C-alpha positions, 0 to 999 in steps of 0.5 A: 914720226920716229925721226921726228921724235928722236930729234925732239928728244935728242936736239930740241929737249936738252939741257946741259944739266940734263946732258950729264944726267942722261949720259950717266944713266946711259953708261953701264961702267958708271953704275957696275961698281955700285950695283955690285955692292947693293947686290952683295948688301941685299943677299947679305941682309935680305930674306928668302924673298929678296934672294928669289928675286935677285935669282929671277932677275939674273935669269930674266937679264940672261934671257933678255940680254944673252938670248933675246937682244942678241939674236934680235940685233943680228937678225934685224940689223937696224943702224943707229940714228947717228949712222944714217941721219945728219945732225944726231947729237951723241953723248957720252962720259969722258973716257976715265977708268974707273968711270966715275972719274968721269963725273964733272968732266966735259962730256964728249959731244959729236954731231953726226954727218950726212951719210948712208950706213953701208952695213947692219947696225945694233939699233934694235932692240936696246939691251939697256932698255930691255934688261932694265924693264925686264928687272923692274917687271921682276920687282913688281911681281915679288914686291907689289907695294914698292917694286913699281919704283924699279920702273922710274930708273927703267924709264930714265934709262930708255929715254937716255938712250934716245937723248944720247943719240944711241937708239931710234924712239920706236927701238926703246918703246919696243925694247921696254915691251920685250923686257916686261914680257920677259921678266914676266915670263921668267917669274911665271916660269921660276914660280911654277918651278919651285911650287913643282920641284922646290920641296924635292931640293929644300923641303924645309924651305919649301915648307916655309915658303911654298911660293917665292913671292910670299913674305 
């Protein structure tokens, strides 16, 4: 079933315009400059709750990417689809630095050959997917009215990882759950720490904001 869904997304449900969208969604290098600008603007203009959310997001990503995903990749060692299957279509943006210069240029497209991967791979879990879903979970916890919108790019990124041939569908599904669990757990821990010890660190802030998620 995993292989059938993979080829349905990776080979059957494709379009040239969607190719660019998915290759772009899968490229961290493309989005980092924009995310840094957005982060600085949010720190500058955002209030206490926004800054608390950004701190929580940083912690959640640190746990997700630096601790859980890295160790699971080494432990599981699952090869990527293009490493073990024939005909998996891999897509990526053209090699340009800075990466946004690759937009509009031909994509790097390849089809895998039939071979058995001799070693261990890095397919599970998907760091892209887990990190984005962890961020989305934190956003929902802090801003319930609009925070759910963060799940839209998270879903796009997760889908793109299968589309470009980098991960199996099951990798992405479980990675999304991992990200949500870690995001929620990080929120609970940070909120508990703030409620318990926030007053000892910044009494005035704590009196004005007894909860990190209150406006």
